[in-house]
C-alpha positions in Angstrom: 6.7 130.0 7.7 9.1 132.4 9.2 10.2 133.5 5.8 6.6 134.1 4.7 5.9 136.3 7.8 9.0 138.4 7.1 7.9 138.9 3.5 4.4 139.9 4.6 5.6 142.3 7.3 8.1 143.9 4.8 5.4 144.3 2.2 2.9 145.9 4.6 5.6 148.3 5.8 6.4 149.3 2.2 2.8 149.9 1.5 2.4 151.9 4.6 5.4 154.1 3.9 4.4 154.7 0.2 0.8 155.4 1.3 2.1 157.9 3.9 4.1 159.7 1.2 1.2 159.9 -1.1 -1.2 161.1 1.5 1.1 164.0 2.6 2.9 162.9 5.7 5.3 165.2 7.5 8.6 164.8 9.2 10.8 167.0 11.4 14.1 168.5 10.2 16.2 171.3 11.4 16.8 174.8 9.8 19.6 177.2 10.4 18.7 180.3 12.5 19.9 183.5 10.9 18.7 185.9 13.5 16.8 185.9 16.8 15.6 189.3 18.1 14.2 189.4 21.7 10.7 190.9 22.0 9.6 192.8 25.2 6.4 193.9 26.7 6.1 196.7 29.3 4.2 195.5 32.4 3.4 197.1 35.7 4.6 195.3 38.8 3.1 196.0 42.3 5.7 196.5 45.0 4.2 196.7 48.6 5.7 199.5 50.6 5.1 200.4 54.2 4.6 204.1 54.8 4.7 205.6 58.3 3.9 209.1 59.5 3.4 210.9 62.7 0.0 212.4 63.4 -1.1 214.8 66.1 -4.3 213.5 67.7 -6.5 214.8 70.6 -5.9 213.1 73.9 -8.7 211.4 75.6 -7.6 211.9 79.1 -11.0 212.4 80.7 -10.7 208.9 82.3 -7.7 210.2 84.3 -9.5 213.2 85.8 -11.4 213.1 89.0 -14.8 214.6 89.7 -13.6 215.9 93.1 -12.4 219.3 91.8 -15.6 220.2 89.9 -17.8 219.0 92.8 -15.7 220.9 95.4 -15.7 224.0 93.3 -19.5 223.8 92.9 -20.0 223.4 96.7 -17.6 226.2 97.6 -19.1 228.5 94.9 -22.6 227.7 96.2 -21.6 228.5 99.8 -20.0 231.8 98.9 -22.9 232.8 96.6 -25.4 232.0 99.4 -23.6 234.5 101.7 -24.6 237.4 99.4 -27.9 238.6 98.0 -31.5 238.7 99.3 -34.7 237.0 98.4 -34.9 235.7 94.9 -31.5 237.2 94.1 -29.9 235.1 96.8 -31.0 231.8 95.0 -29.9 233.1 91.6 -26.5 234.2 93.0 -26.0 230.8 94.8 -26.7 228.8 91.6 -24.5 231.1 89.5 -21.6 230.8 92.0 -22.0 227.0 92.2 -21.8 226.7 88.4 -18.8 229.0 88.3 -17.0 227.0 91.0 -17.7 223.7 89.2 -16.3 225.2 86.0 -13.1 226.4 87.7 -12.7 223.0 89.3 -13.1 221.3 85.9 -10.5 223.6 84.3 -8.1 222.8 87.1 -8.5 219.0 86.3 -8.0 219.6 82.6 -4.9 221.6 83.0 -3.4 219.2 85.6 -4.1 215.9 83.7 -3.6 217.1 80.1 -0.1 218.1 80.9 0.4 221.7 80.0 4.0 222.0 78.8 4.4 218.2 78.4 4.0 216.0 75.3 5.5 218.4 72.8 4.0 221.5 74.4 0.5 221.0 72.8 -2.2 221.0 75.4 -4.7 218.1 74.8 -2.8 216.5 71.9 -0.2 213.7 71.5 2.0 212.4 68.7 1.0 209.0 67.3 2.9 207.0 64.7 0.6 205.4 62.0 1.7 203.0 59.3 0.0 201.4 56.3 1.1 199.2 53.4 0.4 200.5 49.9 1.3 199.3 46.5 3.7 201.2 44.4 3.7 200.3 40.7 6.9 200.1 38.7 7.1 199.6 35.0 9.4 196.8 33.8 10.3 195.2 30.5 9.4 191.6 30.4 10.8 189.2 27.8 7.8 187.7 25.9 9.7 185.8 23.2 11.9 186.0 20.1 11.3 186.9 16.5 13.3 184.3 14.6 14.6 184.5 11.0 15.7 181.1 9.7 16.6 179.4 6.4 15.5 176.0 5.1 16.4 174.6 1.7 17.5 178.1 0.4 14.3 179.9 1.5 14.0 182.4 4.3 11.2 182.2 6.9 10.1 184.0 10.1 8.5 182.7 13.2 8.1 183.6 16.9 9.3 181.4 19.7 9.0 181.7 23.5 12.6 180.6 24.1 15.9 181.4 22.5 16.3 178.9 19.6 20.0 178.6 19.4 21.8 177.9 16.1 19.1 175.6 14.7 15.3 175.4 15.0 13.3 172.3 14.4 10.9 172.6 11.4 8.1 170.3 10.3 8.3 169.5 6.6 5.2 168.2 4.8 5.8 166.2 1.7 3.0 165.5 -0.8 3.0 164.9 -4.6 2.1 167.8 -6.8 -0.1 165.7 -9.1 -1.6 163.3 -6.6 -5.0 161.8 -6.3 
């Protein structure tokens, strides 16, 4: 019984192998690499860079000032203007002097709090450093693969591979009969 099984398995294997050869099965062999030339592609690579600069901006120092000087200037101007003139001219002169006094008081506040002669000598402006990150693009050569020239059974072939092949390259060989069914 054991012998019969061995004969049956051997026979089936022989039929399978001969059937594979007839139907055009393939196998893997190795071919000698004659030349492998690297191929490159130019790509753009983004490199983030932080750029900083100094900017002159207007100061917003109005919150530091007081309303005392313009109010006091307006009151003093109104009192002085009221001392002069007659009739309707007296009222007009009082209003004009009050406005002039308020303006002088306001100018005094601005010159005092905005720092004439301070902060780089620019009245009403200050230096501020600003930064932002931008992309700078550089061109680089990137290896994309190899153009390979190889020889198998006396014939020369070419292919492209993604990795360096070394001295030998695996090849798939398909065998089929010339005058087959």
